[in-house]
BAZA-107811 format. One record per residue (C-alpha): residue in three letters; chain; x, y, z. Coordinates in pm, 1 decimal, always signed. Each point is the difference from the previous one (the first is absolute). Example, Ala and Ser with C-alpha at 12.3 -4.5 7.8 and 13.67 -1.06 7.14 Angstrom:
drenfi residuo:ALA cadena:A X:+1230.0 Y:-450.0 Z:+780.0
drenfi residuo:SER cadena:A X:+137.0 Y:+344.0 Z:-66.0
! end
This chain:
drenfi residuo:MET cadena:A X:-3357.1 Y:-10111.1 Z:-7765.1
drenfi residuo:LYS cadena:A X:-2.4 Y:+240.2 Z:+291.7
drenfi residuo:ALA cadena:A X:-238.3 Y:+294.2 Z:-23.6
drenfi residuo:ILE cadena:A X:-162.7 Y:+251.8 Z:+231.1
drenfi residuo:ASN cadena:A X:-364.8 Y:-79.4 Z:+55.1
drenfi residuo:LEU cadena:A X:-276.2 Y:+170.2 Z:+196.1
drenfi residuo:LYS cadena:A X:-200.6 Y:-156.8 Z:+283.7
drenfi residuo:GLN cadena:A X:-271.1 Y:+261.9 Z:-38.1
drenfi residuo:PHE cadena:A X:-31.4 Y:+363.0 Z:-99.0
drenfi residuo:GLY cadena:A X:+126.6 Y:+240.6 Z:+263.0
drenfi residuo:SER cadena:A X:+327.4 Y:+78.9 Z:+175.0
drenfi residuo:ALA cadena:A X:+351.6 Y:-90.6 Z:-106.9
drenfi residuo:ASP cadena:A X:-0.8 Y:-281.2 Z:+255.7
drenfi residuo:ASN cadena:A X:-228.0 Y:-193.8 Z:-235.5
drenfi residuo:LEU cadena:A X:+287.7 Y:-45.7 Z:-245.8
drenfi residuo:TYR cadena:A X:+181.3 Y:-332.6 Z:+26.3
drenfi residuo:LEU cadena:A X:+249.2 Y:-214.0 Z:-194.2
drenfi residuo:ASP cadena:A X:-177.5 Y:-284.6 Z:-177.2
drenfi residuo:ASP cadena:A X:+76.2 Y:-288.7 Z:-236.7
drenfi residuo:ILE cadena:A X:-196.6 Y:+23.9 Z:-324.8
drenfi residuo:ASP cadena:A X:+27.6 Y:-134.1 Z:-353.3
drenfi residuo:ILE cadena:A X:+239.3 Y:+164.4 Z:-242.8
drenfi residuo:PRO cadena:A X:-202.9 Y:+184.9 Z:-266.1
drenfi residuo:VAL cadena:A X:+25.7 Y:-96.3 Z:-366.1
drenfi residuo:ALA cadena:A X:+78.5 Y:+244.8 Z:-278.5
drenfi residuo:ALA cadena:A X:-287.0 Y:+18.4 Z:-248.4
drenfi residuo:GLN cadena:A X:+18.3 Y:+127.4 Z:-355.6
drenfi residuo:ALA cadena:A X:+199.1 Y:+323.4 Z:-31.4
drenfi residuo:GLN cadena:A X:+113.6 Y:-33.9 Z:+362.3
drenfi residuo:LEU cadena:A X:+322.5 Y:-99.6 Z:+169.7
drenfi residuo:LEU cadena:A X:+72.0 Y:-152.5 Z:+339.8
drenfi residuo:ILE cadena:A X:+245.0 Y:+204.8 Z:+205.2
drenfi residuo:LYS cadena:A X:+209.1 Y:-136.0 Z:+284.3
drenfi residuo:VAL cadena:A X:-35.5 Y:+295.7 Z:+232.5
drenfi residuo:HIS cadena:A X:+310.9 Y:+140.5 Z:+168.6
drenfi residuo:ALA cadena:A X:-166.2 Y:+315.0 Z:+133.7
drenfi residuo:CYS cadena:A X:-338.3 Y:+167.3 Z:+6.2
drenfi residuo:SER cadena:A X:-102.3 Y:+331.8 Z:+145.7
drenfi residuo:VAL cadena:A X:-268.8 Y:+119.0 Z:+237.2
drenfi residuo:ASN cadena:A X:-246.3 Y:+261.7 Z:-121.1
drenfi residuo:ARG cadena:A X:-285.4 Y:+190.0 Z:+162.2
drenfi residuo:PRO cadena:A X:-259.4 Y:-189.9 Z:-210.7
drenfi residuo:ASP cadena:A X:+127.9 Y:-321.7 Z:+160.2
drenfi residuo:ILE cadena:A X:-124.1 Y:+126.0 Z:+335.3
drenfi residuo:VAL cadena:A X:-334.1 Y:+99.8 Z:-150.0
drenfi residuo:GLN cadena:A X:-34.3 Y:-351.0 Z:-148.4
drenfi residuo:ARG cadena:A X:+94.6 Y:-157.2 Z:+334.3
drenfi residuo:GLU cadena:A X:-280.6 Y:+199.6 Z:+160.9
drenfi residuo:GLY cadena:A X:-249.4 Y:-135.0 Z:-253.7
drenfi residuo:ASN cadena:A X:-49.1 Y:+311.4 Z:-211.0
drenfi residuo:TYR cadena:A X:+206.1 Y:-62.8 Z:-315.0
drenfi residuo:PRO cadena:A X:-63.6 Y:-339.5 Z:-162.3
drenfi residuo:PRO cadena:A X:+222.2 Y:-115.8 Z:-286.3
drenfi residuo:PRO cadena:A X:-133.9 Y:+10.3 Z:-355.7
drenfi residuo:ALA cadena:A X:-189.0 Y:-309.6 Z:-113.0
drenfi residuo:GLY cadena:A X:+237.8 Y:-283.5 Z:-78.3
drenfi residuo:ASP cadena:A X:+295.5 Y:+139.8 Z:+194.1
drenfi residuo:SER cadena:A X:+145.6 Y:-157.4 Z:+312.8
drenfi residuo:GLU cadena:A X:-162.2 Y:+71.7 Z:+336.2
drenfi residuo:ILE cadena:A X:+350.2 Y:+14.6 Z:+150.5
drenfi residuo:ILE cadena:A X:+99.7 Y:+358.9 Z:+80.9
drenfi residuo:GLY cadena:A X:+280.3 Y:+166.8 Z:-197.2
drenfi residuo:LEU cadena:A X:+7.6 Y:+220.2 Z:-311.2
drenfi residuo:GLU cadena:A X:+362.6 Y:-5.1 Z:-118.3
drenfi residuo:VAL cadena:A X:+279.7 Y:-257.0 Z:-4.7
drenfi residuo:ALA cadena:A X:+358.3 Y:-41.6 Z:-113.2
drenfi residuo:GLY cadena:A X:+178.3 Y:-327.4 Z:-66.7
drenfi residuo:THR cadena:A X:+96.8 Y:-247.5 Z:-270.0
drenfi residuo:VAL cadena:A X:-209.3 Y:-170.0 Z:-266.0
drenfi residuo:GLU cadena:A X:-82.9 Y:-355.1 Z:+111.6
drenfi residuo:SER cadena:A X:-213.6 Y:-101.3 Z:-298.6
drenfi residuo:VAL cadena:A X:-191.7 Y:+160.2 Z:-286.2
drenfi residuo:GLY cadena:A X:-350.3 Y:-56.4 Z:-128.9
drenfi residuo:GLU cadena:A X:-108.2 Y:-45.9 Z:-357.6
drenfi residuo:GLY cadena:A X:+62.6 Y:+301.8 Z:-219.1
drenfi residuo:VAL cadena:A X:+270.9 Y:+160.9 Z:+215.6
drenfi residuo:THR cadena:A X:+289.0 Y:+108.2 Z:-223.9
drenfi residuo:ARG cadena:A X:+188.0 Y:+277.4 Z:+177.5
drenfi residuo:TYR cadena:A X:+127.4 Y:-191.7 Z:+303.8
drenfi residuo:LYS cadena:A X:+168.6 Y:-332.8 Z:+68.9
drenfi residuo:VAL cadena:A X:+61.1 Y:-203.7 Z:+313.3
drenfi residuo:GLY cadena:A X:+256.1 Y:+167.8 Z:+226.0
drenfi residuo:ASP cadena:A X:-54.7 Y:+357.5 Z:-118.2
drenfi residuo:ARG cadena:A X:-3.6 Y:+267.4 Z:+272.5
drenfi residuo:VAL cadena:A X:-336.5 Y:+175.4 Z:-13.1
drenfi residuo:PHE cadena:A X:-237.9 Y:+215.5 Z:+198.8
drenfi residuo:ALA cadena:A X:-373.3 Y:+19.5 Z:-49.7
drenfi residuo:LEU cadena:A X:-329.3 Y:+159.4 Z:+91.1
drenfi residuo:VAL cadena:A X:-244.5 Y:-266.8 Z:+121.7
drenfi residuo:GLY cadena:A X:-368.5 Y:+17.9 Z:+81.6
drenfi residuo:GLY cadena:A X:+66.1 Y:-205.1 Z:+312.9
drenfi residuo:GLY cadena:A X:+226.6 Y:-275.7 Z:+126.9
drenfi residuo:GLY cadena:A X:+314.5 Y:+198.4 Z:+75.8
drenfi residuo:TYR cadena:A X:+54.8 Y:-117.1 Z:+359.5
drenfi residuo:ALA cadena:A X:+117.6 Y:-345.6 Z:-104.1
drenfi residuo:GLU cadena:A X:+296.3 Y:-202.8 Z:-119.1
drenfi residuo:TYR cadena:A X:-147.7 Y:-17.1 Z:-351.5
drenfi residuo:ALA cadena:A X:-236.5 Y:+230.9 Z:-187.2
drenfi residuo:VAL cadena:A X:-146.4 Y:+14.7 Z:-349.4
drenfi residuo:ALA cadena:A X:+8.0 Y:+314.3 Z:-211.2
drenfi residuo:TYR cadena:A X:-103.4 Y:+89.0 Z:-350.7
drenfi residuo:GLU cadena:A X:+290.1 Y:+36.3 Z:-239.5
drenfi residuo:SER cadena:A X:-127.8 Y:+347.1 Z:-87.3
drenfi residuo:HIS cadena:A X:+10.7 Y:+98.1 Z:+369.4
drenfi residuo:THR cadena:A X:+362.0 Y:-110.1 Z:+40.5
drenfi residuo:MET cadena:A X:+328.4 Y:+181.8 Z:-59.5
drenfi residuo:PRO cadena:A X:+364.9 Y:-108.7 Z:+12.7
drenfi residuo:ILE cadena:A X:+197.0 Y:+112.1 Z:+305.7
drenfi residuo:PRO cadena:A X:+283.0 Y:+238.1 Z:-96.6
drenfi residuo:GLU cadena:A X:+345.4 Y:-104.5 Z:+115.0
drenfi residuo:ALA cadena:A X:+12.1 Y:+312.4 Z:+216.4
drenfi residuo:LEU cadena:A X:-278.6 Y:-132.8 Z:+226.9
drenfi residuo:ASP cadena:A X:-23.4 Y:-288.8 Z:+246.5
drenfi residuo:TYR cadena:A X:-318.3 Y:-196.2 Z:+64.5
drenfi residuo:LYS cadena:A X:-106.1 Y:+208.3 Z:+299.8
drenfi residuo:GLN cadena:A X:+30.9 Y:+323.4 Z:-197.0
drenfi residuo:ALA cadena:A X:-177.9 Y:-146.7 Z:-302.7
drenfi residuo:SER cadena:A X:-291.3 Y:-114.2 Z:+216.2
drenfi residuo:CYS cadena:A X:-67.2 Y:+366.8 Z:+83.5
drenfi residuo:ILE cadena:A X:-59.9 Y:+125.0 Z:-353.0
drenfi residuo:CYS cadena:A X:-324.1 Y:-128.8 Z:-149.3
drenfi residuo:GLU cadena:A X:-269.5 Y:+108.2 Z:+241.2
drenfi residuo:THR cadena:A X:+159.4 Y:+323.5 Z:+118.0
drenfi residuo:TYR cadena:A X:+194.6 Y:+141.4 Z:-292.3
drenfi residuo:ILE cadena:A X:-261.2 Y:-96.9 Z:-258.3
drenfi residuo:THR cadena:A X:-269.6 Y:+149.9 Z:+224.0
drenfi residuo:ALA cadena:A X:+198.2 Y:+321.6 Z:+46.1
drenfi residuo:TRP cadena:A X:+87.3 Y:+29.3 Z:-369.5
drenfi residuo:LEU cadena:A X:-346.8 Y:-88.0 Z:-129.5
drenfi residuo:ASN cadena:A X:-181.4 Y:+236.9 Z:+233.1
drenfi residuo:ALA cadena:A X:+230.1 Y:+296.7 Z:+60.6
drenfi residuo:ILE cadena:A X:+156.8 Y:+10.1 Z:-347.1
drenfi residuo:VAL cadena:A X:-243.5 Y:-157.9 Z:-248.2
drenfi residuo:LEU cadena:A X:-346.8 Y:+59.2 Z:+147.7
drenfi residuo:GLY cadena:A X:+126.2 Y:+319.1 Z:+161.6
drenfi residuo:GLU cadena:A X:+87.2 Y:+123.0 Z:-351.4
drenfi residuo:ALA cadena:A X:+332.5 Y:+121.8 Z:+136.2
drenfi residuo:GLN cadena:A X:+181.6 Y:+264.4 Z:-199.3
drenfi residuo:SER cadena:A X:+327.5 Y:+186.6 Z:+25.0
drenfi residuo:GLY cadena:A X:-8.5 Y:+258.3 Z:+277.3
drenfi residuo:ASN cadena:A X:-290.6 Y:-157.6 Z:+187.3
drenfi residuo:THR cadena:A X:-29.9 Y:+15.1 Z:+378.1
drenfi residuo:PHE cadena:A X:-97.5 Y:-323.7 Z:+177.3
drenfi residuo:LEU cadena:A X:-154.4 Y:-57.5 Z:+341.9
drenfi residuo:LEU cadena:A X:+82.2 Y:-353.2 Z:+116.3
drenfi residuo:HIS cadena:A X:-160.9 Y:-126.1 Z:+319.4
drenfi residuo:GLY cadena:A X:+166.5 Y:-243.2 Z:+240.3
drenfi residuo:GLY cadena:A X:+362.9 Y:+60.3 Z:-87.8
drenfi residuo:GLY cadena:A X:+144.5 Y:-290.6 Z:+198.6
drenfi residuo:GLY cadena:A X:-203.4 Y:-272.8 Z:-169.7
drenfi residuo:GLY cadena:A X:+107.2 Y:-207.1 Z:-296.4
drenfi residuo:VAL cadena:A X:-222.8 Y:+160.6 Z:-263.2
drenfi residuo:ASN cadena:A X:+92.7 Y:+353.9 Z:+90.8
drenfi residuo:THR cadena:A X:+373.5 Y:-56.2 Z:+41.1
drenfi residuo:ALA cadena:A X:-26.9 Y:-149.0 Z:-348.8
drenfi residuo:ALA cadena:A X:-202.9 Y:+297.3 Z:-121.6
drenfi residuo:ILE cadena:A X:+261.0 Y:+248.4 Z:+124.5
drenfi residuo:GLN cadena:A X:+269.1 Y:-184.1 Z:-195.7
drenfi residuo:LEU cadena:A X:-208.5 Y:-34.0 Z:-314.8
drenfi residuo:CYS cadena:A X:-121.3 Y:+358.8 Z:-9.9
drenfi residuo:ASN cadena:A X:+353.3 Y:+131.2 Z:+40.1
drenfi residuo:ALA cadena:A X:+140.1 Y:-241.2 Z:-259.5
drenfi residuo:LEU cadena:A X:-271.1 Y:+25.5 Z:-266.4
drenfi residuo:ILE cadena:A X:-152.7 Y:+349.4 Z:+25.8
drenfi residuo:PRO cadena:A X:+239.1 Y:+288.0 Z:-79.2
drenfi residuo:ASP cadena:A X:-8.1 Y:+298.6 Z:+233.7
drenfi residuo:CYS cadena:A X:-265.5 Y:-155.4 Z:+223.6
drenfi residuo:THR cadena:A X:-55.7 Y:+90.2 Z:+365.8
drenfi residuo:THR cadena:A X:-97.2 Y:-266.6 Z:+252.4
drenfi residuo:ILE cadena:A X:-187.3 Y:+89.9 Z:+318.5
drenfi residuo:VAL cadena:A X:-31.0 Y:-296.0 Z:+234.8
drenfi residuo:THR cadena:A X:-198.1 Y:-54.6 Z:+318.9
drenfi residuo:ALA cadena:A X:+159.2 Y:-218.7 Z:+266.7
drenfi residuo:SER cadena:A X:-7.0 Y:-68.8 Z:+372.1
drenfi residuo:THR cadena:A X:+230.5 Y:+188.7 Z:+235.0
drenfi residuo:GLY cadena:A X:+263.5 Y:-271.8 Z:+27.1
drenfi residuo:LYS cadena:A X:+36.3 Y:-43.3 Z:-375.5
drenfi residuo:LEU cadena:A X:+39.4 Y:+359.8 Z:-119.5
drenfi residuo:ASP cadena:A X:+377.8 Y:-1.3 Z:-37.6
drenfi residuo:ARG cadena:A X:+3.4 Y:-338.3 Z:-172.0
drenfi residuo:VAL cadena:A X:-268.0 Y:+111.5 Z:-246.2
drenfi residuo:LYS cadena:A X:+202.5 Y:+311.5 Z:-74.3
drenfi residuo:SER cadena:A X:+308.0 Y:-216.1 Z:-62.2
drenfi residuo:GLN cadena:A X:-195.2 Y:-193.6 Z:-264.8
drenfi residuo:GLY cadena:A X:-28.9 Y:+314.2 Z:-210.4
drenfi residuo:ALA cadena:A X:-319.5 Y:+168.0 Z:+115.0
drenfi residuo:ALA cadena:A X:+15.1 Y:+375.4 Z:-58.4
drenfi residuo:HIS cadena:A X:-234.4 Y:+74.1 Z:+291.1
drenfi residuo:VAL cadena:A X:-115.2 Y:-218.0 Z:+289.9
drenfi residuo:ILE cadena:A X:-312.9 Y:+63.2 Z:+207.7
drenfi residuo:ASP cadena:A X:-54.7 Y:-149.7 Z:+345.1
drenfi residuo:TYR cadena:A X:-360.7 Y:-110.4 Z:-38.5
drenfi residuo:LYS cadena:A X:-38.6 Y:-51.6 Z:+374.0
drenfi residuo:SER cadena:A X:+76.5 Y:+360.4 Z:+95.5
drenfi residuo:GLN cadena:A X:-61.5 Y:+196.5 Z:-321.0
drenfi residuo:SER cadena:A X:-294.6 Y:+50.9 Z:-233.6
drenfi residuo:PHE cadena:A X:+124.2 Y:-128.7 Z:-333.4
drenfi residuo:ALA cadena:A X:-253.1 Y:+218.6 Z:-185.3
drenfi residuo:ASP cadena:A X:+136.4 Y:+313.8 Z:+169.9
drenfi residuo:GLU cadena:A X:+359.2 Y:-107.0 Z:-61.2
drenfi residuo:VAL cadena:A X:-66.2 Y:-75.3 Z:-366.7
drenfi residuo:LYS cadena:A X:-157.2 Y:+343.7 Z:-40.9
drenfi residuo:SER cadena:A X:+306.7 Y:+161.3 Z:+154.7
drenfi residuo:ILE cadena:A X:+253.7 Y:-205.4 Z:-196.6
drenfi residuo:THR cadena:A X:-171.2 Y:+56.6 Z:-334.6
drenfi residuo:GLY cadena:A X:-88.6 Y:+365.4 Z:+55.0
drenfi residuo:GLY cadena:A X:-368.9 Y:-85.9 Z:-7.8
drenfi residuo:LYS cadena:A X:+14.9 Y:-178.7 Z:-334.5
drenfi residuo:GLY cadena:A X:-39.5 Y:-355.7 Z:+132.3
drenfi residuo:VAL cadena:A X:+144.3 Y:-325.0 Z:-132.7
drenfi residuo:ASP cadena:A X:-48.6 Y:-164.2 Z:-336.9
drenfi residuo:VAL cadena:A X:-14.2 Y:-363.4 Z:+115.0
drenfi residuo:ILE cadena:A X:-95.5 Y:-162.1 Z:+331.9
drenfi residuo:LEU cadena:A X:+64.0 Y:-368.3 Z:+70.9
drenfi residuo:ASP cadena:A X:-220.2 Y:-100.0 Z:+292.7
drenfi residuo:HIS cadena:A X:-61.1 Y:-325.9 Z:+185.9
drenfi residuo:ILE cadena:A X:-201.5 Y:+149.6 Z:+286.7
drenfi residuo:GLY cadena:A X:-329.9 Y:+74.2 Z:-174.2
drenfi residuo:GLY cadena:A X:-289.1 Y:+157.6 Z:+189.9
drenfi residuo:ALA cadena:A X:+187.3 Y:+165.4 Z:+284.7
drenfi residuo:TYR cadena:A X:+231.2 Y:+188.2 Z:-238.1
drenfi residuo:PHE cadena:A X:-244.3 Y:+71.6 Z:-280.7
drenfi residuo:LYS cadena:A X:-104.9 Y:+353.0 Z:+95.2
drenfi residuo:ASP cadena:A X:+356.0 Y:+121.5 Z:+55.2
drenfi residuo:ASN cadena:A X:+120.1 Y:-182.3 Z:-311.3
drenfi residuo:MET cadena:A X:-250.5 Y:+191.4 Z:-210.4
drenfi residuo:LYS cadena:A X:+104.4 Y:+327.4 Z:+166.4
drenfi residuo:SER cadena:A X:+361.4 Y:-85.2 Z:-88.2
drenfi residuo:LEU cadena:A X:-60.7 Y:-62.8 Z:-371.3
drenfi residuo:ALA cadena:A X:+98.2 Y:+262.0 Z:-255.2
drenfi residuo:LEU cadena:A X:-202.0 Y:+92.2 Z:-306.8
drenfi residuo:SER cadena:A X:-32.1 Y:-315.7 Z:-211.3
drenfi residuo:GLY cadena:A X:+154.0 Y:-197.4 Z:+286.0
drenfi residuo:ARG cadena:A X:-35.8 Y:-378.9 Z:+21.5
drenfi residuo:LEU cadena:A X:-80.1 Y:-192.3 Z:+319.0
drenfi residuo:VAL cadena:A X:+74.2 Y:-372.7 Z:-29.0
drenfi residuo:ILE cadena:A X:-143.4 Y:-209.9 Z:+283.7
drenfi residuo:ILE cadena:A X:+159.5 Y:-342.1 Z:+50.0
drenfi residuo:GLY cadena:A X:-108.0 Y:-87.2 Z:+354.5
drenfi residuo:LEU cadena:A X:-266.6 Y:+59.0 Z:+261.3
drenfi residuo:MET cadena:A X:+176.8 Y:-21.0 Z:+335.0
drenfi residuo:GLY cadena:A X:-186.9 Y:+313.1 Z:+113.3
drenfi residuo:GLY cadena:A X:-348.6 Y:-101.7 Z:-106.2
drenfi residuo:ILE cadena:A X:-211.2 Y:-58.2 Z:-310.3
drenfi residuo:LYS cadena:A X:-228.0 Y:+304.7 Z:+11.3
drenfi residuo:ALA cadena:A X:+52.5 Y:+373.7 Z:-45.8
drenfi residuo:GLU cadena:A X:-191.7 Y:+306.3 Z:-118.4
drenfi residuo:ILE cadena:A X:+104.3 Y:+194.5 Z:-305.1
drenfi residuo:ASN cadena:A X:-72.4 Y:+350.8 Z:-124.7
drenfi residuo:LEU cadena:A X:-75.0 Y:-79.4 Z:-362.5
drenfi residuo:ALA cadena:A X:-13.3 Y:+365.7 Z:-100.2
drenfi residuo:THR cadena:A X:+355.7 Y:+62.2 Z:+115.0
drenfi residuo:MET cadena:A X:+120.7 Y:-316.1 Z:-173.2
drenfi residuo:MET cadena:A X:-163.4 Y:+110.9 Z:-324.7
drenfi residuo:VAL cadena:A X:+126.8 Y:+357.2 Z:+11.6
drenfi residuo:LYS cadena:A X:+353.4 Y:-115.3 Z:+80.3
drenfi residuo:ARG cadena:A X:-22.9 Y:-279.0 Z:-263.3
drenfi residuo:GLN cadena:A X:+128.3 Y:-256.4 Z:+248.2
drenfi residuo:LYS cadena:A X:+8.1 Y:-375.6 Z:-54.2
drenfi residuo:ILE cadena:A X:-57.6 Y:-275.0 Z:+257.0
drenfi residuo:VAL cadena:A X:+121.7 Y:-346.4 Z:-96.7
drenfi residuo:GLY cadena:A X:-57.1 Y:-323.2 Z:+191.5
drenfi residuo:SER cadena:A X:+249.0 Y:-275.9 Z:-71.4
drenfi residuo:VAL cadena:A X:+61.2 Y:-361.7 Z:+102.6
drenfi residuo:LEU cadena:A X:+253.8 Y:-224.8 Z:-173.6
drenfi residuo:ARG cadena:A X:-93.0 Y:-346.1 Z:+128.5
drenfi residuo:SER cadena:A X:-350.2 Y:-27.6 Z:-148.1
drenfi residuo:ARG cadena:A X:+94.8 Y:+104.2 Z:-353.6
drenfi residuo:PRO cadena:A X:-27.0 Y:-263.9 Z:-275.3
drenfi residuo:VAL cadena:A X:+306.5 Y:-216.4 Z:-65.0
drenfi residuo:SER cadena:A X:+61.0 Y:+155.6 Z:-341.5
drenfi residuo:GLU cadena:A X:-26.4 Y:+353.3 Z:+134.3
drenfi residuo:LYS cadena:A X:+247.5 Y:-69.9 Z:+279.8
drenfi residuo:GLY cadena:A X:+228.8 Y:-160.4 Z:-256.6
drenfi residuo:GLN cadena:A X:+2.7 Y:+317.2 Z:-210.4
drenfi residuo:ILE cadena:A X:+63.4 Y:+216.4 Z:+307.1
drenfi residuo:ILE cadena:A X:+294.5 Y:-221.3 Z:+97.8
drenfi residuo:ALA cadena:A X:+139.4 Y:+5.4 Z:-354.6
drenfi residuo:ASP cadena:A X:-11.2 Y:+380.5 Z:-1.0
drenfi residuo:PHE cadena:A X:+155.1 Y:+9.8 Z:+348.8
drenfi residuo:GLU cadena:A X:+282.0 Y:-231.1 Z:-106.1
drenfi residuo:LYS cadena:A X:+80.7 Y:+220.6 Z:-298.2
drenfi residuo:THR cadena:A X:-27.7 Y:+331.1 Z:+184.9
drenfi residuo:VAL cadena:A X:+114.6 Y:-67.2 Z:+355.5
drenfi residuo:MET cadena:A X:+211.4 Y:-316.5 Z:+19.5
drenfi residuo:PRO cadena:A X:+304.9 Y:+165.4 Z:-164.7
drenfi residuo:LEU cadena:A X:+13.3 Y:+224.0 Z:+309.0
drenfi residuo:PHE cadena:A X:+56.1 Y:-308.7 Z:+216.0
drenfi residuo:THR cadena:A X:+250.6 Y:-151.6 Z:-242.9
drenfi residuo:ASN cadena:A X:+220.6 Y:+308.5 Z:+7.0
drenfi residuo:LYS cadena:A X:-62.5 Y:+56.4 Z:+373.3
drenfi residuo:THR cadena:A X:-162.7 Y:+340.7 Z:-46.9
drenfi residuo:ILE cadena:A X:-256.5 Y:-124.3 Z:+250.6
drenfi residuo:GLU cadena:A X:+23.3 Y:-285.1 Z:+249.3
drenfi residuo:PRO cadena:A X:-272.1 Y:-178.0 Z:+199.5
drenfi residuo:LEU cadena:A X:-1.7 Y:+99.6 Z:+363.4
drenfi residuo:VAL cadena:A X:-14.0 Y:-305.8 Z:+227.4
drenfi residuo:SER cadena:A X:-94.3 Y:+86.4 Z:+357.1
drenfi residuo:ASP cadena:A X:-28.9 Y:-334.3 Z:+181.9
drenfi residuo:VAL cadena:A X:+42.2 Y:-367.4 Z:-90.4
drenfi residuo:PHE cadena:A X:-186.9 Y:-282.7 Z:+173.9
drenfi residuo:PRO cadena:A X:+7.0 Y:-373.0 Z:-72.1
drenfi residuo:LEU cadena:A X:-317.6 Y:-132.9 Z:-160.7
drenfi residuo:SER cadena:A X:-93.6 Y:-172.7 Z:+324.9
drenfi residuo:GLU cadena:A X:-19.2 Y:+340.8 Z:+170.9
drenfi residuo:ALA cadena:A X:-259.2 Y:+151.6 Z:-234.6
drenfi residuo:ALA cadena:A X:-216.4 Y:+90.0 Z:+299.9
drenfi residuo:GLN cadena:A X:+284.0 Y:+204.7 Z:+149.4
drenfi residuo:ALA cadena:A X:+53.3 Y:+168.2 Z:-337.7
drenfi residuo:HIS cadena:A X:-367.5 Y:+100.1 Z:-11.5
drenfi residuo:LYS cadena:A X:+18.7 Y:+138.6 Z:+352.2
drenfi residuo:ALA cadena:A X:+307.2 Y:+203.7 Z:-98.1
drenfi residuo:MET cadena:A X:-192.2 Y:+152.0 Z:-290.7
drenfi residuo:GLU cadena:A X:-297.8 Y:+77.9 Z:+220.8
drenfi residuo:GLU cadena:A X:+227.5 Y:+170.0 Z:+254.9
drenfi residuo:GLY cadena:A X:+126.0 Y:+224.2 Z:-280.1
drenfi residuo:SER cadena:A X:+362.3 Y:+22.3 Z:+109.2
drenfi residuo:HIS cadena:A X:+135.6 Y:-139.2 Z:-328.5
drenfi residuo:PHE cadena:A X:+155.1 Y:+219.9 Z:-268.3
drenfi residuo:GLY cadena:A X:-24.5 Y:-156.4 Z:-343.9
drenfi residuo:LYS cadena:A X:-103.7 Y:-360.4 Z:-61.9
drenfi residuo:ILE cadena:A X:-40.0 Y:-292.6 Z:+238.9
drenfi residuo:VAL cadena:A X:+123.6 Y:-323.7 Z:-159.3
drenfi residuo:LEU cadena:A X:-58.5 Y:-367.4 Z:+76.5
drenfi residuo:GLU cadena:A X:+304.4 Y:-213.8 Z:-78.7
drenfi residuo:VAL cadena:A X:-107.6 Y:-343.4 Z:-120.8
drenfi residuo:ALA cadena:A X:+314.2 Y:-181.9 Z:-117.1
! end
């Protein structure tokens, strides 16, 4: 099969189209003929050599796929050959075929095509798990979502508005994306390049602060994130684009009863990811079926142009998800 391989860790130019063996579905797994897969920020981190796949998973980059079932391994009962499915994978997404655990796979609703379905697992599950579940979201909560034009945060805007009654979403974005973020349903948009988000949050909330922050920046935002948290506020960190180290005033955190949660989906045990996906399917997938929410596809590249897709993500001009079309 055709797959995207890596000459060496480093720039996007090290990605190339290769011929490799088709993987085989093991017990409780199925082999998916991939029609589309999506590009995620962790893919770039893996390409650079800083995010290896879990033991036993494919070294090929790619965390989510959509396609049809090609074959099933022993013990698979939910799916049959030809079924339209999408799945979270530990690796192997940038290829014509990929294996996924049955418990990490969901049927594609009729309302969605393959490109849209390939955008759901990594981004919407990440947004739901972290902003809603780990963020202990409740009716009336105010959310601060960083990076409003990216896949996870466009998903988070949709999910907060659809699942949390009377919520308020405050979103940081770059200058050229403010209007588009607003059109996605954000109540307030902050230009992080020209405004202090901590000062803006204080003004918007009348000094109260926000209940939940979803952050992929890490160190560079930590101080202002903590300043922006309300009493009993929850900061959920899902990325470290702005560094891995920061100082914290523990006394303030204690007095304000704040929580800091670190979260990564990929490295969780198979069974744990399976339970998360089962809960997601029950809670969130009906919103896709009835078109309450819809995946936002920004750009589509053929599989052979994975390097160009990575460069597009690094340039940051995309709004929503970047998709690789395979077949």
